[in-house]
N, C-alpha and C positions, 0 to 999 in steps of 0.2 A: 351064671343065672340058672335057676332050676328050670326044667322043661316046661312046666305050666306057665311060668312067667314069660319064657321065650315065646310060647304059643300066643299068649295074650299080647305081647309086645309087637308081634308080627302082623297084627290086624291093621289093615289100612284104615285110617281115620274115617274116610268116606264110607267104607263098608260098615264100620261100627255105628256111625251116625244113622245110616240108612235103616239098620235093624232096630236100634234103640230109640230112635226118634218117636215112632208111634207109641212105644211104651211110656215115654215121658209125657207125650200128649194125652195119654189116657188117664194120667193120675188125677187131675182135677175132676174128670168125669166120674171116676170111681168113687172119689170122696163124696161128690154130690149125690151119686147113686146110693151110697151108704147112708147119707144124711136124710135123703128124701123120705123113705118110709119111717125113719126114726122121728122126723119132725111131724109126719102125719099122725103117728101114734101118740106123740106128746101133745099136739094141738090139733084137735079134730075140726078144722075149719077149711073151707074151700077145697074139699077132698078131690073133686073132679079135676080141677086145674093142677093140683099136686100130682095126681096120677098121670095126667097128660105130660107134665114136665119130666117125671121119672121115666116114662116110656120113651121120650125123646132122648134122654141120657142113655137108656139101655140100647136104643137103636144105634146111637153114635158109637157106643162101646162095641157093638157087633161089627160095625164098619172098621173100627180100629183093629179089632182082632183079625179080620180078614186081611187088612193091610200088612200086619205083622207077618202073617203066614206067607203072603205074596213076596214080601221083601226077603224072607228066609229062602224061598225057592229061587230067588234071583241072586243070592249071595253065596259065594263059594266058601269063604272063611267067615265065621260068625264070632262075635265078642264073647259069647257063652255057648255051651253045648246046645245044639238045636233042640233036643228033647226038653231041656230046661226052659228055653225061651218059649216053646210051644206050650208046655205045661203051665208056665207062669201066666202067659197071655190067656189061656183057657180058664184058669182058676180065677183070675181077676175078672174076666167076663162073667163067670158064674155068679160073682158077688152082685153085679148089677142086675143080672137076670132074676135072681131070687128076690132081690129088693123090689123089683118091679112086680113080681108075683105077690109079695106081701101087700103092696099098695092096691093091687087089683082085688085081693080078697077083702080088704077093708071097704072098698067101694062096692063090690059085689054083694057082700053081706049086709050092706047098709048099716054099718056100725054107728050107733048114736052116741055112745059114751065109751071112754077108754078105761079099761081096768088097770089098777095100779101096777100089777106085774108086767103089763105090756109097756108101761112107761119105763120101768126098770130095764126091761129088755132093750128098749129103744136107746137108752143111755149107753148100754154096753155095745150095741151095734155101732153107734156113732163113734164111740171111743175106739173100737176095733178098726173102723174105716180110716180114722185119723192116724192111728199107729201104722196101718198098712201104707198110707200115703207117705209118711215120714220114712218108713223103711225103704220104699221104692226110690225115694229121693237119693238115698245113699247107695243104691244098688250098683251104679256104674263104677264107683270107687271101691266097692266091696269093703267099706269101712263103717264102723259104728252101727252094725246091723243087729247084733245080738240083743241089745236092750229092747229093741222093738219087737223081735219075735218072742222074747220072754214075756213082754207085756201082753202081746196078743194071746199067748197061751194062757196067761192068768185070766184075761178077760173071757176067754172061751170057757174056762172052768167056772167062772162066775155065772156066765150065761147058762151053763148046764144046771147049776144049782137053782137059778131063778126059774128055769123051765120046769124042773121037778116040783118046786114049791107051787108054781102057778097051776099046773095040772092037778096036783093034789087038792089045792084050794077050790078049784073049779068043780071037781066031782063031789067034794064034801059040802060045798055051799050053795049048790043050785040043783033044782029039780027040773029045770027047763032043758030038755034034751037038745033042742035046736041051738040054744045058746052054748051048751057044752060043746057041741060039734063045731060050731063057728069058732069059738075061742081056742079050742084045742088045735084047730088047723092054723090059726093065726100064730099062736105061741110057737108051734112046731116049725112053721116056716121062718119066723124071725130067728129061731135057734139055728136053722140051716144056714141062713145068711151069715151068722156069726161064725159058724163052722167053716164056711168058705173062706172067710178072712184068715182063719188058722191054716187052711190048706195053702194059701199064698205064703204064709210065714214058713211052713214046712219046706216048700220048694226053695225059698231063699236060704234057709238053713242048710239044705243039701248043696246048693251052689257054693256056699261058703266053705263047706267041708271039702269040696272038690278043688277049690282054689287056695286052700290054706297050705 
């Protein structure tokens, strides 16, 4: 058996469960975190309650992230390299953090109507979060991961194009400086959320290279 497989096979099941359980637990939260601002941008209703819900998800995600780090500090042998687990947990946490920031901006700016490019961005963000969830479901077995990170890369490229077109349209079609600033900030932050999904995909791709 190759050395990498020996190392992975030597992990006590209890230790592996202890470290990976919080990551598994965080999956539905991350998906809801990704869908939250997406839904807010697609349907601008009951924004205050949606922001409150997203904040609760973001707060729970922070707790899970701290739990993962604590388990790592208490575990001698880990199922994956420590830096990969920490990096993965941190980047997943970034997704929910930025999604909460998006929802806060929508509320803070008192947005009354949603621009079409924001709806397109929302669809890409929701799709990216869903792909990220599917990818994390397969992480423990390290199988069938590549189609998901390829799709996330494709979605990120689509998000980049939407952002460029949205900002160009914003400056070309509006003389209202306040509206330009508001929507440029929102567009840019949604793009950051999509980028954070790609960061997760990049770490998973690195993990696969190490264990191939």
